[in-house]
KEKE-236740 format. One record per residue (C-alpha): residue in one letter; z, y, x. Coordinates in steps of 0.5 Angstrom, whole numbers, plus 2048, in hexadecimal, padded with zeros to 3 digits. Layout:
// residues N
AZYX ...
//
This chain:
// residues 218
X8407F7823 X8397F5826 X8347F9821 X82C7FA823 X8267F7827 X8207FB828 X81C7F5826 X81F7F681F X81D7FE81D X81F7FD816 X8267FB817 X82B800815 X831801810 X82F802809 X82F809807 X83380B80D X839809811 X83D80F80E X83C80D807 X83F806809 X84480980D X84A807808 X847800806 X84A7F9808 X8437F780A X83D7FA80D X8367F880A X8307F980E X8297F980C X8237F6811 X81C7F4812 X81B7ED814 X8187EB81B X8177E581F X81D7E8824 X8237E5826 X82A7E4823 X82D7E9828 X8297EE824 X82E7EF81E X8357F181D X8397EB821 X83E7EB81B X83A7EA815 X83D7E580F X8377E580B X82F7E680C X82B7E7805 X8247E6806 X8207E9800 X8197E6803 X8157E07FF X8157DA801 X80E7DA805 X8107E0809 X8177DC80B X8137D680D X80E7DB811 X8137DF814 X8197DB814 X81F7E0815 X8237E081B X82A7DF818 X8277D9814 X82B7D4817 X8327D9816 X8377D6811 X8367DD80D X82F7DD80C X82C7DD805 X8257DD803 X8257E17FC X81E7E27FB X81D7E97F7 X8177E77F3 X8187E27EE X8137DC7F0 X8127DA7E9 X80F7E17E7 X8097E07EB X8087E87EC X80C7ED7F0 X80A7F27EC X8067F47E6 X7FF7F57E7 X7FF7FD7E4 X8057FE7E9 X8018017EF X8068067F2 X80C8047F6 X8108087F1 X80D8047EB X80E7FD7EF X8157FE7F0 X8168017E9 X8137FA7E7 X8177F67EB X81D7F87E8 X81C7F47E2 X8177EF7E5 X81B7ED7EA X8227EF7E7 X8257E77E9 X8237E87F0 X8267EF7F1 X82C7EC7ED X82D7E67F2 X82C7EA7F8 X8327F07F6 X8367E97F4 X8357E77FB X8387ED7FD X83E7EE7F9 X8407E77FA X8407E8802 X8467EB805 X8437EC80C X83D7F080F X8377EF80B X82F7F080D X82A7F0807 X8237EF80A X81C7EE808 X8157EE80C X8157F680E X81C7F880B X8197FD807 X8177FB7FF X81B7F57FD X8217F7802 X8207FE800 X8217FD7F8 X8287F97FA X82A7FE7FF X8288047FA X82C8017F5 X8328007F9 X8328077FC X83280A7F5 X8378057F3 X83C8087F9 X83A80F7F7 X8358117FB X8318177F8 X82A8167F6 X82781A7FD X82B815801 X82880F7FD X8218127FE X823814806 X82580D807 X81F80A804 X81A80E808 X81D80D80F X81A80680E X81380A80F X81580C817 X819806818 X812802816 X80D806819 X80A80181E X80B7FB81A X8077FF814 X801801819 X8007FA81B X8007F8814 X7FB7FD812 X7F67FB818 X7F77F4816 X7F57F580E X7EF7F480B X7F17FA806 X7F47FF80B X7F5804804 X7F97FF800 X7FD7FD806 X7FE805807 X800806800 X805800801 X808803807 X80A80A804 X81180B805 X813812803 X81A8147FF X8168157F9 X81580E7F8 X81C80C7F7 X81F8127F4 X81A8117EE X81C80A7EE X82480B7EE X8228117E9 X81F80C7E4 X8258077E4 X82980C7E3 X82580F7DD X8248087DA X82B8057DB X82F80B7DC X8328097E3 X8308047E9 X8378017E7 X8348007E0 X82E7FD7E2 X8317F87E6 X8357F67E0 X82F7F57DC X82C7F17E2 X8327EC7E1 X8377EF7E6 X83F7EE7E4 X8437F47E5 X8477F07EA X8417EF7EE X83F7F77EE X8457F97F0 X8457F37F6 X83F7F77F8 
//
């Protein structure tokens, strides 16, 4: 199997290769950059692009012409807001997304469940929206909290050059640095919230509309 290119620094299997070792497919996560199709695994059956339509228009996905490409915006365009005004920290924003963007999360996971072959889940940086979907998948597959947090935090090292460019170009470097924060505790806090409120990740998936057969197909 052809896997990665240096141009896509945040392309990797969700969780880890070991976590998915006994699965019938591999689910990858990635950032999106203007690279060639050869930067991606060669045998993807589906590409699930979580970006908004304005993002996909500005930077078309390199695999947009592939038969398995699907635009599945996680942020509901009709909502008008990505996060509640009071959700300042990334932890609070992600927790807000679990309710505010539940339909987008459900659509993304349904697309994974409906695909027999390898899948790529991506957004812009591959950290936030992709991070939520990836954490839910990894926890569903049995990853412990430390592993979920560690997988999220890998994005910090994978995106260091991109983040430096974004801060240099930002009119509000402090806000940009806050949005770039990427430590394990962010995602472990989110998954702990899911399990306190809904009981388990699978119960959350049922609450947002997934059927048991779809959950089993993940």
